[in-house]
C-alpha angles and dihedrals in degrees: 000000000000090000090055092050091048091048091049091049092047091048092050090048092051093047091047092051092051096044130095093285091063090084094046088088096071148316129291121194114201119182142181123194128191095190104098096196091072110080103159132054125198129190107213137181116245089269086064094247111144116243098171138006138201131189108232109237121185088349094300134117135168138191130184131202098198101192122083110265109229095174121027116235140177128257130171125241108211121192116197138191102217091203092056113033091191091060105084139130125213126193135166121250123189114224111217133136111292142046119304117202119202127188118185125188131100085340133029119237122183122173144143107088131051096251093045088051085055089051088055089050088051091051092047091049092049090051091048090051091050091047091051091050093046092049092061115090106199100033120149128220089249091054090051091050090048093051094051094040090055091048093051091046090052093048095047091052094042089055098033093127099050144058093263091058090051090050094049091046092051096044102037107025091098089059093059119106114242093258091051091047090054092047092050094046091047094050095042091053093053117100111250 
């Protein structure tokens, strides 16, 4: 009887440790890249200072933030070609409890947590904005600036209450036209 109780306790413990709460203790970033020129991955703070590194082997890399993440925040994933230091790719990654899956090739795919799904939505929106601009034949530089400024304004305000919004604000605010800057500042300063 004691063996059965021990087995039941052990089984419940194993199931609990493998369940959804297993990822509540931190953030894991798992990536696959199909661009062979990149052989090193760095996890950097938003000032682009490396905090961890991983040699890409067979197109795979992985990082772990072991501590529980009480407040999501942005880091940068930087992929580097060690033979050509100018050949690098940077992308934001939101650190929150759970597993983030990243696939890099012709397209970028990032999924697994709510804020990283929002990063994917941001990337998709940026590509759609670029495609709309490129499809126009007689577009002026001012019209291009206006299109992207409006997109960045929309994304900052859409994500105003999360780490992605803070990242977009910090990285793209300087690209906003004066009228969009005023609109963003005005709306961000309003009480929710």
